[in-house]
C-alpha positions in Angstrom: -14.9 -20.4 7.3 -17.9 -22.6 8.3 -18.8 -26.1 7.2 -22.6 -26.0 7.8 -25.5 -23.5 8.0 -25.8 -24.3 11.7 -22.5 -22.5 12.4 -23.8 -19.1 11.1 -24.6 -16.6 13.8 -27.8 -14.4 13.5 -25.8 -11.3 12.7 -23.5 -12.8 10.1 -23.7 -13.0 6.3 -22.7 -16.1 4.3 -20.7 -16.3 1.1 -20.5 -19.7 -0.7 -17.8 -20.1 -3.4 -17.4 -23.3 -5.4 -19.0 -25.7 -7.8 -22.0 -27.9 -6.6 -19.6 -30.8 -6.3 -17.3 -28.7 -4.0 -20.2 -27.2 -2.1 -23.0 -29.7 -1.4 -24.5 -27.0 0.8 -25.9 -25.4 -2.4 -28.5 -28.2 -2.7 -30.0 -27.1 0.7 -30.4 -23.4 -0.3 -33.4 -21.9 -1.9 -31.7 -20.8 -5.1 -33.4 -19.2 -8.2 -31.8 -21.7 -10.5 -32.5 -25.5 -10.5 -30.2 -28.4 -10.3 -29.9 -31.8 -12.0 -27.5 -33.9 -10.0 -24.4 -31.8 -9.6 -25.2 -29.5 -12.5 -26.8 -26.1 -12.5 -29.5 -25.7 -15.2 -30.5 -22.7 -17.3 -34.1 -21.7 -18.3 -34.1 -24.4 -21.0 -33.2 -27.1 -18.5 -29.7 -27.4 -20.0 -26.6 -27.4 -18.0 -24.5 -24.3 -18.1 -21.1 -24.7 -19.7 -18.2 -25.1 -17.2 -16.7 -21.8 -18.1 -19.8 -19.7 -17.3 -19.9 -18.1 -13.9 -23.1 -17.7 -11.8 -23.8 -15.2 -9.1 -27.0 -15.7 -7.0 -28.5 -14.0 -4.0 -30.7 -15.9 -1.5 -31.3 -16.2 2.3 -30.9 -18.9 4.9 -31.9 -19.4 8.5 -35.6 -18.5 8.1 -34.8 -15.6 5.7 -32.6 -13.9 8.3 -29.1 -14.5 6.8 -28.2 -13.0 3.4 -26.3 -15.5 1.2 -24.1 -14.7 -1.8 -23.3 -17.6 -4.1 -20.4 -17.6 -6.6 -20.6 -20.8 -8.5 -20.5 -22.6 -11.9 -20.4 -26.1 -13.3 -16.6 -25.9 -13.5 -13.7 -24.2 -11.8 -13.2 -21.7 -14.7 -16.8 -20.6 -14.2 -16.4 -20.0 -10.5 -13.2 -18.0 -11.1 -15.1 -15.9 -13.7 -17.9 -15.2 -11.2 -15.5 -14.1 -8.5 -13.5 -12.0 -11.0 -16.7 -10.1 -12.0 -17.1 -9.1 -8.3 -13.6 -7.7 -8.1 -13.8 -5.4 -11.2 -15.5 -2.1 -10.6 -16.5 -1.5 -14.2 -18.3 -4.9 -14.2 -20.0 -4.4 -10.9 -21.8 -1.3 -12.3 -23.8 -3.4 -14.8 -24.9 -6.1 -12.4 -28.5 -6.2 -11.1 -31.1 -8.7 -10.1 -30.7 -11.8 -7.9 -29.0 -13.9 -10.7 -26.1 -12.9 -12.9 -24.8 -15.2 -15.6 -21.2 -14.2 -16.3 -20.4 -15.3 -19.8 -17.4 -13.1 -20.3 -15.3 -10.8 -18.1 -13.3 -8.0 -19.8 -9.6 -8.1 -19.1 -8.6 -5.0 -17.2 -5.1 -3.8 -18.2 -2.5 -3.8 -15.5 -1.9 -0.2 -14.3 1.6 1.4 -14.5 3.9 0.3 -11.7 3.9 3.7 -10.0 0.3 4.6 -10.5 -1.0 4.3 -6.9 -4.4 6.0 -6.4 -4.5 8.1 -3.2 -0.7 8.8 -3.3 1.2 11.8 -4.7 1.3 12.1 -8.5 4.4 10.6 -10.2 5.5 13.8 -11.9 7.6 16.2 -9.8 5.6 19.3 -10.7 1.8 19.2 -10.0 -0.9 21.4 -8.6 -3.5 21.1 -5.8 -6.1 20.4 -8.5 -4.2 17.2 -9.5 -4.8 15.7 -6.0 -8.1 14.0 -5.1 -10.5 14.7 -2.3 -11.7 12.0 0.1 -14.7 11.4 -2.2 -12.3 11.0 -5.2 -12.8 14.4 -6.9 -10.2 16.9 -7.9 -9.6 19.8 -5.6 -11.1 23.2 -6.4 -10.7 26.5 -4.6 -11.5 25.9 -0.9 -12.8 28.7 1.3 -13.2 28.8 5.1 -14.9 31.3 7.4 -14.5 32.3 11.0 -11.8 32.6 13.6 -12.1 28.9 14.4 -12.3 27.6 10.8 -11.1 24.0 10.3 -7.9 23.4 8.4 -8.0 22.0 4.9 -6.6 18.5 5.4 -5.5 16.4 2.4 -3.7 13.2 1.8 -0.1 13.9 1.0 1.2 10.4 0.8 4.6 9.5 -0.7 5.1 6.3 -2.6 6.9 3.8 -0.4 10.1 4.0 -2.5 10.1 7.8 -2.8 13.4 9.4 -1.6 13.0 13.2 -1.5 15.9 15.5 -2.1 16.7 19.0 -0.8 15.0 22.0 -2.5 11.6 20.4 -2.7 9.0 23.1 -2.2 5.4 24.2 -2.6 3.9 27.6 -3.6 0.7 28.3 -1.7 -1.7 30.6 -3.5 -4.3 32.2 -1.3 -6.7 35.1 -0.7 -8.3 36.5 2.4 -11.0 39.0 3.2 -11.0 42.4 5.0 -11.4 43.1 8.8 -8.7 40.7 9.9 -6.3 41.7 12.7 -2.9 42.0 10.9 -1.0 41.4 14.1 -2.6 38.0 15.0 -3.9 36.5 11.7 -1.9 34.2 9.5 -2.0 31.3 7.1 0.0 28.2 8.0 1.0 24.9 6.3 1.7 21.7 8.3 2.5 18.1 7.4 1.3 15.6 10.0 0.5 18.5 12.3 4.1 19.7 12.3 4.3 23.4 11.0 6.5 24.0 7.9 5.9 27.8 7.5 3.4 30.5 7.9 2.7 34.0 6.6 1.1 37.0 8.4 -2.1 38.4 6.8 -0.9 41.9 6.9 -3.6 43.9 5.1 -6.7 45.1 6.9 -8.4 45.5 3.5 -7.8 41.9 2.5 -5.8 40.6 -0.4 -6.2 38.4 -3.5 -3.8 36.0 -5.2 -1.1 36.1 -2.6 1.7 33.6 -2.9 4.0 32.0 -0.3 6.9 29.6 -1.2 7.5 26.9 1.4 10.5 24.6 1.5 9.6 21.0 2.3 12.3 19.1 4.3 13.3 15.8 2.6 12.3 13.6 5.4 8.9 15.1 6.1 6.7 13.3 3.6 5.8 9.7 4.5 3.5 7.1 2.9 0.9 8.0 5.6 1.3 11.8 5.6 -1.4 14.4 5.5 -1.0 18.1 4.8 -3.0 20.7 6.7 -3.4 24.3 5.4 -4.9 26.5 8.1 -6.1 30.1 8.3 -5.8 31.6 11.8 -8.3 34.4 11.4 -8.6 36.9 14.2 -11.1 39.9 13.9 -9.8 43.4 13.8 -12.2 44.5 16.5 -13.9 42.5 19.2 -17.2 43.4 20.9 -17.0 43.7 24.6 -19.3 41.7 26.9 -20.5 39.6 24.0 -19.5 36.7 21.7 -17.1 37.6 19.0 -18.7 38.2 15.6 -16.3 36.6 13.1 -18.3 35.2 10.2 -17.2 38.1 8.0 -13.7 36.7 8.1 -12.8 34.4 5.3 -9.8 32.8 3.6 -9.4 30.9 0.3 -6.9 28.3 -0.8 -6.6 28.3 -4.6 -6.5 25.1 -6.7 -3.5 26.4 -8.6 -1.3 26.0 -5.5 1.7 24.2 -7.0 4.3 21.7 -5.8 7.8 20.9 -7.0 9.1 17.7 -5.4 12.6 16.6 -6.2 12.9 12.8 -5.7 14.4 9.5 -6.6 12.7 6.1 -6.5 14.9 3.9 -4.3 14.1 1.3 -1.7 16.2 -1.0 0.5 15.0 -4.6 0.7 14.2 -6.7 2.6 12.4 -4.3 5.0 9.1 -5.3 6.6 8.3 -1.7 7.4 7.5 -1.2 3.7 4.9 -3.9 4.1 2.8 -1.4 5.9 2.0 0.1 2.5 2.0 -3.4 0.8 5.3 -2.6 -0.9 6.6 -4.2 -3.1 3.7 -6.6 -3.3 1.2 -3.9 -4.5 3.5 -2.7 -7.2 1.5 -2.6 -9.5 -1.7 -2.0 -7.6 -3.7 -4.9 -9.0 -1.3 -7.3 -7.2 -0.5 -9.0 -10.5 3.2 -9.3 -9.6 2.5 -11.2 -6.4 1.7 -14.9 -5.8 0.7 -16.5 -2.5 1.9 -20.1 -2.2 0.4 -22.8 0.1 1.6 -26.3 0.9 0.4 -29.2 -1.2 -2.3 -30.0 1.4 -2.9 -26.8 3.4 -4.3 -27.1 6.8 -7.4 -25.1 7.9 -5.4 -22.4 9.7 -3.0 -22.0 6.8 -6.0 -21.3 4.5 -7.3 -18.8 7.0 -4.0 -17.0 7.1 -4.0 -16.9 3.3 -7.4 -15.2 3.4 -6.3 -12.7 6.0 -3.2 -11.8 4.0 -5.1 -11.3 0.8 -7.7 -9.2 2.7 -4.9 -7.0 4.1 -3.3 -6.6 0.6 -6.7 -5.7 -0.8 -7.3 -3.0 1.8 -3.9 -1.4 1.1 -4.1 -1.4 -2.7 -6.5 0.2 -5.1 -7.1 -0.9 -8.6 -10.0 -1.5 -11.1 -9.3 -5.3 -10.8 -7.6 -7.8 -8.6 -5.0 -10.1 -10.2 -3.6 -11.8 -7.1 -2.6 -15.4 -7.8 -2.7 -18.2 -5.2 -1.1 -21.6 -5.8 -0.5 -24.9 -4.1 3.3 -25.4 -4.2 3.0 -28.4 -6.5 1.0 -26.2 -9.0 3.3 -23.2 -8.9 4.6 -22.4 -12.4 8.4 -22.3 -12.5 8.4 -18.9 -14.2 6.5 -17.4 -11.3 9.5 -18.0 -9.0 11.5 -15.6 -11.2 8.9 -13.0 -12.1 6.8 -12.6 -8.9 7.1 -11.5 -5.4 6.3 -14.6 -3.4 4.4 -15.0 -0.1 4.9 -18.5 1.3 2.5 -19.8 4.0 2.8 -23.0 6.1 4.3 -24.6 9.1 8.0 -25.6 9.1 7.2 -29.2 8.2 5.5 -28.4 5.0 6.6 -24.8 4.2 6.6 -24.4 0.4 10.0 -22.7 0.2 12.7 -24.4 2.4 15.2 -21.9 0.9 14.0 -19.4 3.6 15.4 -21.6 6.3 18.8 -21.8 4.5 19.1 -18.0 4.3 20.9 -15.8 6.8 19.3 -15.3 10.2 16.7 -17.2 12.1 15.8 -20.6 10.7 13.2 -23.1 11.9 14.3 -26.8 11.7 12.9 -30.2 12.5 11.9 -31.4 15.9 10.9 -27.9 17.1 14.5 -26.7 16.8 15.8 -23.2 15.9 19.1 -22.0 14.4 20.6 -18.6 14.2 24.2 -18.2 13.1 26.2 -20.9 15.0 23.6 -21.2 17.8 21.0 -24.0 17.7 18.3 -24.7 20.3 15.3 -26.8 20.8 12.1 -25.1 22.2 9.2 -26.9 23.9 6.6 -25.8 23.2 7.1 -23.5 20.3 3.9 -21.5 19.7 5.5 -18.4 18.2 4.6 -17.1 14.8 7.5 -16.0 12.4 7.4 -13.5 9.6 10.6 -13.4 7.6 11.4 -11.5 4.4 14.5 -12.3 2.2 15.6 -11.4 -1.2 14.2 -14.0 -3.6 16.7 -16.7 -4.4 15.4 -16.7 -8.0 15.4 -12.9 -8.8 17.4 -10.3 -6.9 14.8 -7.6 -7.6 12.0 -9.6 -5.9 11.3 -10.6 -2.3 10.2 -13.8 -0.7 8.0 -13.3 2.4 7.7 -16.3 4.8 4.7 -16.6 7.1 5.5 -19.6 9.1 5.8 -21.3 12.5 6.6 -24.6 14.1 2.9 -25.3 15.0 -0.5 -24.3 13.8 -0.8 -22.2 17.0 2.0 -20.0 15.7 0.3 -19.7 12.3 -2.7 -18.3 14.2 -0.4 -15.7 15.8 0.7 -14.5 12.3 -3.0 -14.4 11.3 -3.8 -12.2 14.3 -1.0 -9.8 13.3 -2.4 -9.3 9.8 -5.9 -8.9 11.3 -5.1 -6.1 13.8 -4.0 -2.7 12.7 -2.3 -2.0 16.1 0.0 -5.0 15.5 0.4 -4.8 11.7 1.6 -1.2 11.7 4.4 -2.1 14.0 6.1 -4.2 11.4 9.9 -3.5 11.2 13.2 -5.2 10.4 13.3 -8.3 8.3 12.1 -10.8 10.8 9.3 -10.7 13.4 8.6 -13.1 16.2 5.0 -13.1 17.4 4.0 -14.6 20.7 0.9 -14.5 23.0 1.1 -13.8 26.7 -1.6 -16.4 27.4 -3.1 -19.3 25.6 -6.5 -17.7 26.2 -5.5 -14.4 24.4 -8.4 -13.1 22.4 -7.7 -12.5 18.7 -8.6 -8.8 19.0 -6.7 -8.0 22.1 -3.5 -6.4 20.8 -2.0 -6.0 24.3 -2.0 -9.8 24.7 0.8 -10.2 22.1 4.5 -9.6 22.1 6.5 -8.7 19.0 10.2 -9.0 18.6 11.9 -7.4 15.6 15.1 -8.6 14.1 17.3 -7.3 11.3 19.5 -10.1 10.1 19.8 -10.1 6.3 21.9 -7.6 4.3 19.8 -5.1 2.4 19.9 -4.5 -1.4 19.0 -1.3 -3.1 16.3 -1.5 -5.8 15.5 1.5 -7.9 13.0 2.5 -10.6 15.2 5.4 -11.6 17.7 4.8 -14.4 21.2 6.1 -14.4 20.5 9.0 -16.7 17.6 10.2 -14.7 19.6 9.9 -11.5 22.4 12.0 -13.1 19.9 14.7 -14.1 18.4 14.7 -10.6 21.9 15.0 -9.1 22.8 17.9 -11.3 19.5 19.7 -10.7 19.7 19.2 -6.9 23.3 20.4 -6.7 23.4 23.2 -9.3 25.0 25.5 -6.7 28.0 23.2 -6.5 28.0 22.4 -10.2 28.8 26.0 -11.3 31.8 26.5 -9.1 33.0 23.0 -10.0 32.8 23.8 -13.7 34.8 27.0 -13.1 37.4 25.1 -11.1 37.7 22.4 -13.7 38.1 25.0 -16.4 40.9 26.8 -14.5 42.7 23.4 -13.9 42.3 22.6 -17.6 43.6 26.1 -18.5 46.6 25.6 -16.2 47.4 22.2 -17.7 47.2 23.6 -21.3 49.5 26.5 -20.3 52.1 24.1 -19.0 51.9 22.0 -22.1 52.2 25.0 -24.4 55.2 26.3 -22.5 56.9 22.9 -22.7 56.0 22.6 -26.4 57.3 26.1 -27.1 60.5 25.5 -25.2 61.2 22.3 -27.2 60.7 24.2 -30.5 63.0 27.0 -29.3 65.8 24.5 -28.4 65.3 22.7 -31.7 
């Protein structure tokens, strides 16, 4: 953040958010709307209502710096202007250098498990149900030549997907004539690890071939990609010249099908799930998450809040953003029970002291630390701390603490969320972040040390009800179920025979 126009560098852009009272800098900009005191006026020289949002474009620094202004005569208007920018359906109707936002449509919260870019929620689906990198459904894909690139597609599991044995795909494909049946094949990989392949055995080519491929339960991850590759080798090679291979072709059909057996179970707390923004991005509009700051947040704490919200926004996809941010004194009591919470602040003013009362590492007053029965004082303490616990107010929610003893430690946490090379190392339930040198550059990942701890007992949370889990268990273990039923029937038959013999004997004696 900057506090004056003089701080803007020539290659930077400026965004100003706030009312004229909050942002006196607005009076120094060449804006398309006029002011009267601290009020913005419309074309009739009347002040806009406080709940009307205003978006304006202008420039600064001798017309070299683009400036976006999101403002209004009241806080509700500013919020409405910003909300307009976060909703894709509203962005499409915006034009010009001034937009007056009178009303913003409410975008319904998406289903909890509707994560764009991830695998469909139903177990059975086709290749055509997946989306390309430009967000279109897959159609038949053909490749040519002996060095044809693989078809690579996102095959990302939801973070709480637990795959079961007997998951499989049926690859439907065709290929042309003139291939060498001894050296040509089609192959399927996940994350560059081969699952199976099939030889292209016909020199005349073939159409609508099928290959069933078992998918190991632990193979699909939230970051996985699938590669389907044709290894096409020509039947005849020309001597003393380059191979002519453009007559070779292979086609992957869009009706290729998948049958994935899975449950929806996660163990919390687990910071590794944070790499996919889980559970904070469930649902994807972040409406079940609240960031909480101290009553009077320091500059670096606000910067960390912006970094965390940016990271969550990069990891989630939705038609609107409903992430809530509160000062701790304004946090509604019901939010503690209904939302996943992210607390930000140094130990002295951390909004949720319950974090330091939970199991594991705790920061205390006078730069002291406690873990179990051990207590120490550290001078200086510049480490950042990330700690996740089960929420004290709702056992199905988590509380994430981003804290430190000093503002220097808060900066270390901000750098972790800023850098992919650090963020994608998250693991355990507690992370200690330290820098090798006080001069460490924010973008130099090698200058930071991460220590991962697992201290709190984990709890299983599931989106699968008991009936669904029973059906999945029966479907996945049908080969055991049939002999079990036979054995149970034989045992019941034996018990009935004993009972009948005993009953018959009693009647005979009577």
